N, C-alpha and C positions, 0 to 999 in steps of 0.2 A: 157353584162356589169354587174357590180355588182349591179347596181340599178334596173336591170330587163328591161331596155329599149332596145328593139330589133327593133321595127318599129316606124315610126314617130307618129303613132296613140297611142303609149304607153305613150307619153309625154303629160303633161298638155297643153291644148290648149290656156288657158289664164294664163299669168304669170306676176308677178310684174317685173318692169325694173328699173335698176340703171344706169342712164346716167352718163358716166364718160369720159371726154375728154382725148385723148392720151393713152387710155388703151383698150386692147382687150383681150378676152378670146378665146381659141381655144380648140377643142375637146381633152380631156384627159390632157390638160394643167392645171396647178394649179396657182391660183392667190390669194395672200394674200390681204385682205382688212381691213382697219382700219375705222370702222363705228362710226360716232359721231353725225351726224345730227339727230334730233328727228324723222323726217319722215322716215329715212332709218333704224333707230333703230326699229321703228314700223314695217317696212317691214321685217326685219330679224326675229322679234318676230313672225310675222304671217307665214313666211316661215318655221321657225323651228317647228311651231305647225301643219304644213301641210306636203307637199311633199319635202320641203327644196330646191325647184327649183326657181331660179330667172334668169332674163336675164341681161347681161351686154351689154350695147349699147353706142355708142358714140353720143353726141349731134352733130347736123349739122347746127348750127346757131340759131339765135333768142335770146330772153332774157335769162339771166342766170338762173332765177327761173323756167322758163318753156320753155326750148329750144326745137327746132325741133329735131326729132330723125332720125338717119341714117336708111336706109332701111333694113339693115341687122345687127343683133347682134348675141350673142351666149348665150345659156342657160347653166347655171352651177348649180351644186348641192352643198350645203353647206356640206363639209366633215370634217370641223374642226371649233370649236366654243369655244371662251373663252370670259369672261367678265372681264374688268379691274376694279380697285377700284374706278376710276373716271367715271364709267358708259359707257365706250366705249366697242364696240364689236370687237374682233379680229377674223375674219373668213377666211377660205380658201374656195374658189370656185374651184371645179373641173369641167372642161368643159365637156359638154354632147353632144350638137349638136348646130349648127348654125340655125338661123331662119330668116325668112323674116317677117317684120311687116305687117300683113294683115290689121289691124286697131287698133287704140287706143280707149280704152273703157272709157266711163264716169264712174267715181267711186267716192265713198265717202271716200276712204282711202286717207291719205296725200301723198302717193306715187302713181306713175303711173302704169297702167296695159295695156297690149296689148294682142290682139289675135295673136298668133304666128303660122306662117305657117312653119312647120318643114319638110314637104314633099320634097321640093327642095334639102334638105341637109340630107336626110335619110342615105346616105352613111357615114356620120359622126359617125354613131352608130357602124360601123365596123372598126377595126384597118386596115389601108391600108397594102397591102402585097407587094407593089412596093418597089423600091429602087435599082433595078438592074442597072438603068441608072445613079445613083447618084455617081458623082465623088467626094468622100469625101475629098481626098487629095487636089484637086483643090479648093473645097469650103472652106476648112479650111485655105488654103493659102490666099484666098480673105478675109476671116474673120479676119485673123491676121493683114493684112494690114489696114483694116477698124478700128480695135481696136487700133492699134498703132497710127493712125492719130487722133482718138478720145480720146487717152490717157485713155483707158479702159482696164481692165484686166478680164479674166475669168479663170475658172478651166479647163485647157487644157486636163488634164487626163480624166475628165468627158466628155468633148466635143468629144474627140477622140473615146470614148467607147459607147456613147449614141446611141440608135436606131435612125434611120433617122428622124422619125416623132417627137420624143421627142426633138431632137436637133433643128430641123427647127422651130417647134412651140414655144419652149422656147425662142429662139432667136427672133422670130417674136414678141413675147409678151414683151420681156425685152429690146431690143435695142431701143435707143432714137430717133425713127423716128417721123415725123410730123403726126398729126391725120389723114390726108388724105392718107398718106403712110401706116399707120397702117390699115386703112380701106381697102386699096387695098390688103394687106396681108390677112386680115380676109375673104374677098370676093373671094380670089383665089379659083377656082372651086375644084381643087384637090391638093394633096401634091406636085406633080411635078410642078404645076403652081406656088405654093407658093415658092418653091426653086428658080424658075426663077425670080420671083418678088423680093425676098429677095436678091438674088445675084446682081440684077440690082441696087437695092437701096443702097447696100453696096458699089458697084463700084462707083456710082454717088457721094455718100456722101464722100467716101475716097478721091475722086478727088477734092472735093470742100472744105473740112474741113481743117483749118489751124492747125498746131501743137500746143498742149497745153504745160503745164509745169509739172503738177503733175498727175501721173496715178491714176485712180479711180477704185476701185474694184467693179465688178458687182456681185451681189448675184444671 
């Protein structure tokens, strides 16, 4: 990878984490973030001064100020940074590898830090070579039905041409699933498993969601 991460040991073992409900990051996926809370502005400052790596992880209950953390998150590297006139940071995280929270560390920083176990997800550092069993036509047909029921729109030309991993991971990150469903997508062991989970979630949601009125464009 461009960052030089080849093995799990190449990654920082202690990382700051950004708990964000309903959002996941996946390897090689890109997630734009609008940072405005002072503690997370501080986190971005420190990350930019260091290796630019932080973990995105979903809360799993508890108080809003200090929620429990899910067992698995994904580390990303800040690959785009801009500061607005009102002091917000607009950053893009590019997914590097998933991690399991080995422990949360006591810290003097206003943001939280964890010891991250990357070894279980070392395969994330290599682009998967699979895809031969992926029935793109059937998958896109199911996606179309799901989007129609949800009154959502996407760029179909891009969807039809995108590599399998980019398509599956971008949809897993962008589609409006519940936090627990997002977590299931994140924790899917391999790309083929994520395809299966995503297909199942779309099928269930399409069957349960009522028709809306106005289509909404998804970026």
